[in-house]
C-alpha positions as CSV (number, residue, x, y, z in Angstrom):
1,X,-35.5,-33.5,-70.6
2,X,-34.7,-33.8,-66.9
3,X,-37.6,-35.0,-65.2
4,X,-37.5,-32.1,-62.5
5,X,-36.2,-28.6,-62.8
6,X,-35.2,-28.9,-58.8
7,X,-33.3,-31.4,-57.1
8,X,-33.6,-30.6,-53.6
9,X,-31.1,-32.0,-51.4
10,X,-31.5,-32.6,-47.4
11,X,-35.5,-31.9,-46.1
12,X,-35.1,-29.2,-43.3
13,X,-35.4,-25.8,-43.4
14,X,-33.8,-24.6,-45.6
15,X,-34.1,-27.7,-48.6
16,X,-38.5,-27.8,-47.3
17,X,-39.0,-24.0,-47.9
18,X,-37.1,-24.0,-51.3
19,X,-38.6,-26.7,-52.6
20,X,-42.2,-25.1,-51.4
21,X,-41.9,-21.5,-53.1
22,X,-40.6,-22.8,-56.6
23,X,-43.5,-25.8,-56.2
24,X,-45.5,-22.5,-55.9
25,X,-43.9,-21.1,-58.7
26,X,-44.5,-24.4,-61.0
27,X,-41.6,-25.5,-60.9
28,X,-41.1,-29.7,-60.4
29,X,-39.0,-30.7,-57.0
30,X,-37.8,-33.8,-56.0
31,X,-37.2,-34.0,-52.4
32,X,-34.1,-35.7,-50.8
33,X,-32.7,-36.7,-47.5
34,X,-30.8,-39.5,-46.3
35,X,-32.3,-39.8,-43.2
36,X,-35.9,-41.5,-42.5
37,X,-37.3,-38.8,-41.6
38,X,-38.1,-35.1,-43.1
39,X,-38.2,-31.9,-41.0
40,X,-34.0,-31.7,-40.5
41,X,-32.5,-30.6,-37.2
42,X,-36.3,-29.8,-35.8
43,X,-37.2,-32.7,-35.9
44,X,-40.0,-33.3,-33.5
45,X,-41.0,-37.2,-32.5
46,X,-44.3,-38.4,-30.4
47,X,-43.6,-39.9,-27.6
48,X,-45.9,-40.5,-25.0
49,X,-48.3,-37.5,-26.7
50,X,-45.1,-35.0,-25.9
51,X,-43.5,-33.5,-29.1
52,X,-40.1,-34.6,-28.5
53,X,-37.1,-31.9,-29.6
54,X,-34.5,-35.0,-30.9
55,X,-32.3,-33.6,-32.1
56,X,-32.4,-30.9,-29.0
57,X,-34.3,-27.8,-28.0
58,X,-36.0,-25.3,-30.6
59,X,-37.8,-22.0,-30.3
60,X,-38.6,-19.8,-32.6
61,X,-38.0,-16.5,-32.3
62,X,-38.0,-13.6,-34.7
63,X,-38.8,-9.9,-35.2
64,X,-39.3,-10.5,-39.2
65,X,-43.2,-10.0,-39.6
66,X,-42.4,-12.0,-43.1
67,X,-40.8,-14.4,-42.0
68,X,-43.5,-14.8,-39.0
69,X,-46.2,-14.2,-41.7
70,X,-44.7,-16.7,-44.0
71,X,-44.2,-19.8,-40.9
72,X,-47.3,-19.5,-39.9
73,X,-49.5,-20.0,-42.7
74,X,-48.0,-23.3,-42.8
75,X,-48.5,-24.0,-39.4
76,X,-50.3,-22.8,-36.1
77,X,-47.8,-21.6,-33.4
78,X,-48.1,-21.6,-29.3
79,X,-47.3,-18.5,-27.0
80,X,-44.4,-20.1,-25.2
81,X,-41.9,-17.9,-24.3
82,X,-38.1,-19.0,-23.8
83,X,-37.2,-18.3,-20.2
84,X,-34.0,-20.7,-18.9
85,X,-33.4,-21.2,-15.8
86,X,-29.6,-22.5,-14.4
87,X,-28.9,-24.4,-12.0
88,X,-25.5,-24.0,-10.1
89,X,-25.1,-26.6,-8.2
90,X,-28.1,-26.8,-6.7
91,X,-28.7,-23.2,-6.3
92,X,-31.7,-21.7,-9.5
93,X,-31.0,-18.2,-11.0
94,X,-33.0,-16.5,-14.1
95,X,-31.6,-16.8,-17.6
96,X,-31.4,-14.0,-19.1
97,X,-30.0,-12.1,-16.0
98,X,-31.5,-10.0,-15.0
99,X,-33.0,-8.0,-12.1
100,X,-34.1,-11.6,-10.5
101,X,-30.6,-12.9,-10.9
102,X,-29.1,-10.1,-9.8
103,X,-31.3,-10.0,-6.9
104,X,-30.4,-13.8,-6.2
105,X,-26.4,-13.5,-6.2
106,X,-26.0,-10.1,-5.4
107,X,-29.2,-9.9,-2.6
108,X,-29.5,-6.1,-5.3
109,X,-33.1,-4.7,-4.7
110,X,-32.9,-2.2,-7.7
111,X,-31.2,-1.7,-11.2
112,X,-28.9,1.4,-9.6
113,X,-27.4,-1.1,-7.4
114,X,-27.1,-3.9,-9.3
115,X,-25.8,-1.5,-12.2
116,X,-23.1,-0.2,-9.6
117,X,-22.2,-3.6,-8.5
118,X,-21.4,-4.7,-12.2
119,X,-19.4,-1.1,-12.7
120,X,-17.8,-2.6,-9.3
121,X,-16.9,-6.3,-10.2
122,X,-15.7,-4.9,-14.1
123,X,-13.4,-2.0,-12.3
124,X,-11.7,-4.7,-9.8
125,X,-10.7,-7.2,-12.8
126,X,-9.3,-4.2,-14.9
127,X,-10.3,-4.9,-18.4
128,X,-10.8,-2.2,-21.0
129,X,-10.2,-3.8,-23.6
130,X,-12.0,-7.3,-23.7
131,X,-9.5,-9.7,-25.9
132,X,-11.1,-13.3,-25.1
133,X,-15.1,-14.1,-23.9
134,X,-13.3,-14.2,-20.5
135,X,-12.6,-10.5,-20.3
136,X,-16.2,-9.8,-22.7
137,X,-18.5,-11.6,-20.1
138,X,-16.5,-10.1,-17.0
139,X,-16.9,-6.4,-18.6
140,X,-21.0,-7.5,-19.4
141,X,-21.6,-8.5,-15.6
142,X,-18.9,-9.0,-13.6
143,X,-17.3,-11.5,-12.3
144,X,-19.3,-13.1,-9.6
145,X,-22.2,-14.3,-12.4
146,X,-18.9,-15.3,-14.9
147,X,-17.9,-17.5,-12.4
148,X,-20.7,-19.3,-11.3
149,X,-23.1,-19.6,-14.2
150,X,-20.7,-18.3,-17.7
151,X,-17.7,-20.0,-16.9
152,X,-18.2,-23.5,-16.9
153,X,-21.2,-23.9,-19.0
154,X,-19.3,-22.0,-21.8
155,X,-15.8,-24.1,-21.2
156,X,-18.6,-27.3,-21.4
157,X,-19.9,-26.2,-24.5
158,X,-16.5,-25.4,-26.9
159,X,-14.2,-27.8,-24.9
160,X,-12.1,-24.9,-24.4
161,X,-11.0,-22.3,-22.1
162,X,-13.1,-18.8,-22.0
163,X,-9.5,-17.7,-22.2
164,X,-8.9,-19.3,-26.0
165,X,-12.7,-18.2,-26.9
166,X,-13.3,-14.8,-29.3
167,X,-15.0,-12.3,-27.0
168,X,-17.5,-12.3,-30.1
169,X,-19.6,-15.4,-29.0
170,X,-21.4,-13.7,-26.1
171,X,-21.4,-10.3,-27.2
172,X,-25.3,-11.1,-27.1
173,X,-26.2,-12.5,-24.0
174,X,-29.2,-10.7,-22.9
175,X,-28.7,-8.1,-19.7
176,X,-31.4,-6.5,-18.5
177,X,-31.9,-4.4,-15.6
178,X,-35.4,-4.9,-15.4
179,X,-37.3,-8.0,-14.3
180,X,-38.0,-8.7,-17.8
181,X,-37.7,-13.0,-18.2
182,X,-38.4,-13.4,-21.7
183,X,-34.7,-14.9,-23.4
184,X,-35.2,-13.7,-27.0
185,X,-36.8,-10.4,-26.4
186,X,-38.4,-11.3,-29.8
187,X,-41.3,-9.5,-31.2
188,X,-42.5,-13.3,-32.0
189,X,-41.8,-16.1,-30.7
190,X,-44.0,-19.8,-30.1
191,X,-43.5,-23.4,-31.2
192,X,-45.6,-25.4,-33.4
193,X,-49.0,-27.0,-32.8
194,X,-47.5,-30.5,-33.2
195,X,-44.4,-29.8,-33.2
196,X,-41.9,-28.9,-36.4
197,X,-42.5,-32.0,-38.3
198,X,-45.7,-30.7,-38.8
199,X,-44.4,-27.4,-40.4
200,X,-42.3,-30.1,-42.2
201,X,-44.9,-32.2,-43.7
202,X,-47.4,-28.8,-44.6
203,X,-44.1,-26.8,-46.6
204,X,-44.0,-30.4,-48.5
205,X,-46.8,-31.3,-49.3
206,X,-47.6,-32.5,-52.7
207,X,-43.7,-32.6,-53.1
208,X,-42.4,-35.9,-53.9
209,X,-40.2,-36.9,-50.9
210,X,-37.4,-39.3,-50.8
211,X,-36.4,-40.3,-47.7
212,X,-33.0,-42.7,-46.4
213,X,-31.5,-41.4,-50.2
214,X,-27.5,-40.7,-49.9
215,X,-27.0,-38.1,-52.4
216,X,-23.3,-38.2,-52.1
217,X,-23.4,-42.5,-53.1
218,X,-25.7,-42.0,-55.5
219,X,-25.2,-38.1,-57.6
220,X,-24.9,-39.4,-60.7
221,X,-27.4,-41.6,-61.2
222,X,-29.7,-37.9,-59.0
223,X,-28.0,-35.6,-60.9
224,X,-29.1,-36.5,-64.3
225,X,-32.6,-36.0,-62.7
226,X,-33.2,-32.3,-62.6
227,X,-31.6,-29.3,-64.2
228,X,-30.3,-27.8,-60.9
229,X,-29.4,-28.8,-57.0
230,X,-30.2,-27.3,-53.6
231,X,-27.4,-28.8,-52.0
232,X,-28.3,-28.8,-47.7
233,X,-25.7,-30.6,-46.7
234,X,-22.4,-30.3,-45.6
235,X,-19.8,-28.2,-48.3
236,X,-16.7,-29.6,-47.3
237,X,-18.5,-33.9,-47.5
238,X,-20.0,-31.8,-50.5
239,X,-16.0,-31.6,-52.2
240,X,-15.2,-35.2,-50.6
241,X,-13.0,-33.4,-47.9
242,X,-10.6,-32.2,-50.9
243,X,-9.0,-29.3,-48.9
244,X,-9.7,-31.7,-45.1
245,X,-12.5,-31.2,-42.2
246,X,-14.4,-28.2,-41.8
247,X,-14.5,-28.5,-38.0
248,X,-17.6,-28.9,-35.8
249,X,-19.1,-29.2,-31.9
250,X,-21.9,-31.9,-31.6
251,X,-24.0,-32.2,-29.2
252,X,-25.3,-36.2,-27.5
253,X,-28.8,-36.7,-25.8
254,X,-29.6,-39.2,-23.3
255,X,-33.6,-39.0,-23.9
256,X,-35.6,-40.8,-20.5
257,X,-39.4,-41.5,-19.9
258,X,-40.5,-40.5,-16.6
259,X,-43.3,-41.8,-14.9
260,X,-44.3,-38.5,-13.0
261,X,-45.7,-35.5,-14.3
262,X,-43.5,-33.1,-14.0
263,X,-39.4,-33.3,-13.5
264,X,-38.0,-30.0,-13.0
265,X,-41.1,-27.2,-13.8
266,X,-39.5,-25.4,-16.8
267,X,-38.7,-26.3,-20.5
268,X,-34.9,-25.9,-20.3
269,X,-32.5,-25.5,-17.0
270,X,-28.8,-25.4,-18.1
271,X,-25.9,-26.7,-15.5
272,X,-23.1,-23.8,-15.1
273,X,-20.4,-25.9,-13.0
274,X,-17.7,-27.7,-14.1
275,X,-18.4,-31.0,-12.4
276,X,-21.9,-31.5,-14.0
277,X,-21.6,-33.9,-17.0
278,X,-24.2,-32.8,-19.1
279,X,-25.2,-28.6,-20.1
280,X,-28.2,-28.7,-19.6
281,X,-32.0,-30.9,-19.5
282,X,-34.8,-30.8,-21.7
283,X,-38.4,-30.9,-20.3
284,X,-40.1,-32.1,-23.9
285,X,-43.5,-31.2,-22.2
286,X,-43.4,-27.5,-21.0
287,X,-43.2,-26.3,-25.1
288,X,-46.8,-26.9,-24.7
289,X,-47.3,-26.4,-21.4
290,X,-47.8,-29.9,-20.4
291,X,-50.4,-30.9,-22.5
292,X,-51.3,-32.5,-26.0
293,X,-53.0,-31.2,-28.7
294,X,-56.7,-32.0,-27.3
295,X,-55.4,-29.7,-24.1
296,X,-54.8,-33.2,-21.8
297,X,-53.0,-32.7,-19.5
298,X,-50.1,-35.5,-19.4
299,X,-49.4,-37.7,-16.8
300,X,-45.8,-38.5,-18.0
301,X,-42.9,-36.6,-18.8
302,X,-39.8,-36.5,-21.1
303,X,-36.3,-35.7,-20.6
304,X,-33.0,-35.1,-22.1
305,X,-29.3,-34.9,-21.0
306,X,-27.9,-32.6,-23.5
307,X,-23.6,-33.4,-23.7
308,X,-21.6,-31.0,-26.1
309,X,-18.3,-32.6,-27.7
310,X,-15.9,-32.4,-30.2
311,X,-17.1,-33.1,-33.3
312,X,-15.5,-36.4,-35.8
313,X,-16.5,-37.5,-39.3
314,X,-20.2,-39.9,-38.9
315,X,-20.8,-37.6,-35.8
316,X,-24.1,-35.2,-36.3
317,X,-22.6,-31.9,-37.1
318,X,-24.6,-29.0,-34.9
319,X,-22.3,-25.6,-34.0
320,X,-20.0,-24.5,-36.6
321,X,-16.2,-23.6,-35.2
322,X,-15.8,-19.8,-35.4
323,X,-12.1,-19.3,-35.3
324,X,-9.8,-17.4,-38.1
325,X,-8.6,-21.2,-39.3
326,X,-12.2,-23.1,-40.1
327,X,-13.4,-19.5,-41.9
328,X,-10.1,-19.4,-44.3
329,X,-11.0,-23.3,-44.9
330,X,-14.5,-22.4,-45.5
331,X,-13.4,-19.6,-47.9
332,X,-11.6,-21.9,-50.1
333,X,-15.0,-24.6,-50.1
334,X,-16.8,-20.8,-50.8
335,X,-14.4,-20.6,-53.8
336,X,-15.1,-23.6,-54.9
337,X,-18.7,-24.3,-54.5
338,X,-19.3,-20.5,-56.9
339,X,-17.7,-22.7,-59.6
340,X,-20.9,-25.3,-59.1
341,X,-23.1,-23.7,-62.0
342,X,-25.7,-26.8,-61.2
343,X,-25.5,-26.7,-57.4
344,X,-26.9,-23.8,-54.9
345,X,-26.0,-24.4,-51.5
346,X,-27.5,-23.1,-48.8
347,X,-28.2,-23.8,-45.1
348,X,-26.8,-24.3,-41.8
349,X,-24.3,-27.0,-43.3
350,X,-24.0,-25.9,-46.8
351,X,-22.5,-22.1,-45.7
352,X,-21.2,-23.3,-42.6
353,X,-22.7,-21.4,-40.6
354,X,-24.6,-20.7,-37.0
355,X,-28.5,-19.8,-38.2
356,X,-31.2,-19.1,-35.9
357,X,-34.9,-20.6,-37.7
358,X,-36.0,-17.5,-39.2
359,X,-32.3,-16.9,-40.5
360,X,-32.5,-20.3,-42.4
361,X,-35.5,-19.5,-43.9
362,X,-35.4,-16.3,-44.8
363,X,-32.1,-17.0,-46.4
364,X,-34.2,-19.6,-47.9
365,X,-37.2,-17.1,-49.1
366,X,-34.7,-14.9,-50.5
367,X,-32.4,-17.8,-52.6
368,X,-35.7,-18.5,-54.1
369,X,-37.1,-15.4,-54.9
370,X,-33.5,-14.7,-56.6
371,X,-33.5,-18.0,-58.7
372,X,-37.3,-18.6,-59.0
373,X,-37.7,-15.0,-60.5
């Protein structure tokens, strides 16, 4: 008999939720992760009393009441609302695009004036059926906003011209003829008090976790320990890149501690011009209103500049490249994965899918429910 019912590879959200559900159902679970910490890309590290989002900003938001009730069993959440700011060569604009943005851009005051300006620019561009991201953006917000607040940022983010990117990437762009600054507009939103690492610790409480363990380098030995494997790493790496590597965009961070209580006055500021090399600056303390868990004001701040880059083996994979070529390649890997009777593939890397956190949790709960009965 195997020592464990489930070996969960990866201690990120999908792995931690599946492991929790399996343990709650009375199964014996071992979690391994090749990193030296739990929580995957939502890992937070305390620096100068500030919970720093080491792998980039993560803001929990959902309209799924079941997911919210589940996640708040394992962490208390604060009331943080995502209201980023766009910086175009020193001009500051509200994100999402709303009446503050339109007033700053055009001097319009009423929703009718803003809608008329967008319509005027859409007609002038002559776009009827958007064929790419540029045309889709102009049809949504007009030429001025596209040129100042979308074009440069998006090309830095994806490493290719907007005319070469599919229209669907930007179809969900929030555009509001109101003064609402809530970017996600989700019913439930916030940041775990104590950081996401605390949430992961609570999910994995009482479950055996081994860190610094590379499953793919020790597969035979680890597979022998469990009846079933839940794999949340890259699906192409699982198969030794047999069909070639799937493509990702990656992100590099430059993080520094500053001897000032306030660098930019907001958690996220996007730099939307093409000349600034970073896409945005995160000031981590503002995810928790500039205070520690005891409510004490923090004298220093920590900022992270984000640089988007083309992924290469050895880099951290972040965003799947959702084009036709990679879609076809993933479909072929998925067929291979379906033949692995002992292995469940899940999560962002295991399914080659960009997941919001609430969707990852919902998917893990669904998979665990189907598996555990």
